N, C-alpha and C positions, 0 to 999 in steps of 0.2 A: 599216820597222821602225825604232823609236828605241831609243836606249840612253842611260842617264845619264852625262853627261859627268864626274861625280865618281866613282861606285862601279860603274858599268857595268852595273846591273840593267837588263832589258827592261822598256820602258816602253809602256802603252796609248796610243792616239792622243788619248784625252781627258785625259790626266794633266797636269796644270798643275805638280805639284811632284813629285818622286822619292818614292815610299811608303816608300823605306829610309833614305835620308839627307835628304830634304826640300829638295834642291837644286832651284831653278827649272828647268823645262824649256823650252828654247828651241830650236825646230827650224824653221827658215826654210823647208825643204823641204816640210813638210807643208802640205796646203790649209788655208786660213782657216777653212773651214765645217767642218772635221773635228771640232773642239772642240764643236759644236753637236750631235753624234751622242750620242743618250741610250743609256744602258747598262742602262735598265730601261724596261718597258712603261708607256705611260699610264695614268692612273688610271682612265679610262672602260673600258679594255680589261680591267684587273684587275677592275672592279665586273661586266662582263657575264660574265667567266669565272667569278666567284664565284656569280652568280645562274644560270648555266648548269648548275653542280655540284649546285644545289639540286634541279633537276628529278628526278623518279623516272627510273630506268633500267627501264622496262616490259619491255622484251625480255629483259634479264638477270634480271629476277624470274622471268619465264615460264620461261626455261631453269633457273633454279636451283630453281624449283617442280618442274620435272619430274624433276630428279635425286631430290629429296625423296620424290617420289611413288613411287619404285622401291621402297624398302624398305617403304612402307606397303602397295603393292599385294602384294608377296610374302608378308608375315605374315597379310595378310587371306585370301589364297587359300589358304595353308597351314592356317590356322585353320578356314576353312569345308571343306576337304577332310577334316581330320582330326577335328575337333570337331563338324562339321555345324552351325556357328554360331560367332558372335563370342564367344570366351571370353577366353583368355590374350593376343590379339592386341590387344585395347582398350588395354593398357598401353604396347607400344611405338608404337602409333599415335598416341596422344595425346602420348607423349613426343617423337617426332619432329615432330609438329605445333608443340609448344611450342618445340623447337630452331630450327624453321624461322622462328617469328616473332622469336625472339631475333637470329638471324643475317640474316634477310632485311630488316628495318626499317632498321638502319644502312647495308647495302650497296646496297640498290637502291631503297627506298621514301622512307625519311625520312632526309635527309641534314642536317648542320649543325644539329641540334635535339634534343640528348641529353634535355632535359626531356620532350619529347613521346615519345621512344623508351623512356624510364624509365617513363612514365605507361601506356603500352600494354603494355610488358612486365608491370607490376605487374597489370593486370588480365587478362592472360594467364596470370599464375602463380596468382591468385585462381581463374580459371575452371578451371584444370588441378587444383588441389587438390580444389576441389567435385566435380568429375566423378571423380577418383580415389576420393574418400570415399563418393561416392554410388553409384558403381559395385559395390562391395563390400557396403555396407550403407547404411542410411540416414545423412544427414550428421550425423557426430559431432564427431570431432576436428579436422575441417577448419576448423570455426568459429574456433578460436583463432587460426589463421594467417590466415584472412580479415580478422578485425578487428585482429590484430597489424601485419599489413602495411599494412592501410589506415591506422591510426593513424601508421605511419611516414611513409607517404606523405602526410598531412596535415601532419606536423609538419617534415618536412625537403624536400619537393617543392612542396607547394601555395604557399608564400611566394615562391619563384623563378618559378612561373609566374603567378601573379596578384600582380604587383609593386605594384599600388595599394591593397594592403590596408593597409600601414602596420603598424608594431610594436604598436599598441593592439590592433587587430583580429586579428593573428595570435596575441597572447597568449590573448585570450578564445577564439579558436577552438581553440587547442591545448588550454587548460583544459577547455572542454567535450568535447573528443574524448577526453581522458584519462580524465574522470570517466564518460562513457558506457562507455568500455572496461573500467573496473573495475566498473561496475554489471553488465555483460554477464557477467564472471567469476564475479562473486557469484552472479547469477541462474542461470547455465547449470552451474555446479557445484554449487549448493546448499550452499555452504560457510558462509553468512552466519549472524548478521547482524554484519558487520563494515563494510560499505560507509558506512553513515551515521555511525557513530562512528569509524572510522579513516580509510578511503579517501579520502572527500569533504572531511574537514578538511584532511587534508595536500594534496590538490589545491587546495583553497581558498587555503591559505597560500601555494604555489608558483605561484599564479597572481595573487593580489591584491597582492603585494608588488611583482613585477615590473611589475604593471600601473599601480601608481602611479608608479614611477620612469619608466616611458614617458610618462605623462600629464604629470609635472614636465617631462621633457625636450621634449615637444611644445610646451609653452606657454613653454619657454624660463626656466623657473624654475632648473633644472639645465643647466649647459653644460661642455663641454669635459671636462677632468680631474675636475670636480666629480661627474660622472655616474659615472666610475669608482670614484671613492671611496664613493659612496652604494651602489654594487653591492656592494661588500666588506662595508659594513655590513648590506646586506640579507642577504647569504649568512649572516652570523652570527646574525641575528635567525630566518632561516627555520630553521636547525639548532636554536637553541633552542626554537622553537614545534614543530616536528616532534617533537623528543624529548619535549616536554610531552605532545603527543597521544598518543604511542605509550605513554609511561608510563601515562598516565591510562586507555588501553585494556586494557593488560595488567595493571598492579599498582594501578589506581585511586589513582595519586599523580602529582604534576606536579613533583616534583623533578627538577632537571636536573644532568647530570654532564658528558658528553664536551662537549655543545654549548657549554658555557661556554667551554671551552678554545678553540674555534672562533671564538667571538665576541670573546674577549680577543686573540687572535691577529691577527685582521682588523682590530682598531681602529686600531693603529699604522699599518698599511698604508693603511687609509682616510685617515686623518690626513696622512700623507705626500702623498697626491693632492690633499687639499683645500689644503695648504700650496703645493703646486705650481701649483695653479690661481689662488690669490691672489697669488703672487710671480711675476709675469710675467718680471721680470729673472733669475729663478733658473731659469726653464724655458729661456730663451735661453741662458744659460750652459751648462745641461746638454746642449742640443742642440748646441752648438759642441763641448762637452768629448768627447761620446760619438758626434759625427758623424750625429746622428740627422735 
């Protein structure tokens, strides 16, 4: 055991300097090869361990499934004995199955793959809602959740799963998905006509302007902070166009009001980013000043 000659703190064999006072450690009594001992496992061993953790725990999944089958079996038997058929037990059975999918996937089946877990859980929820609605009556209200959850998955999960899509394709897919969702609402609720005159134009505005920015950035027409400045201008323009569309639908007028405030407020912000993009020396000074 070694101790620092300056402050007396206990030292590890591989310490070359005292961790407390930074005085050099000199201990001739220690073996020369002691300094070569590693305090951490080799990279290959770490890599093998991570790979091993990704393998499914089949035995654990079987044991866990057997525990989940107990409440399913009890409720099913009680329902058969009391009601002479499957009536109320349907609800706890599918609920336990859904709970089993939510808990079994990350614990025993799929590890270190959150996007895959989210995708399977999303499909499980959709099936659960359809079965729940279909068991009581024909499928009615479940369609709203199915299309809504599906839209959320397309917008927020799909870009991370298929990383080769790129910003341009993602914007097009999201715009098409939102347009189809709005059309479904109009068609299923029979509340139209508003899709062609209100919903579709708004979706078009919210899609085409980001699409133009993405194309300009892809071909390096816009770079760096110029992209941020263009986004602020685009937000103002989208606000004006959306208000004009809404006013035209409701009051048959295109006079703008609140959206002009958004546009005017965004112009100086956008101008600031354009100036910073042109003045490289100012960028460097601000980075040093604010430790960015």
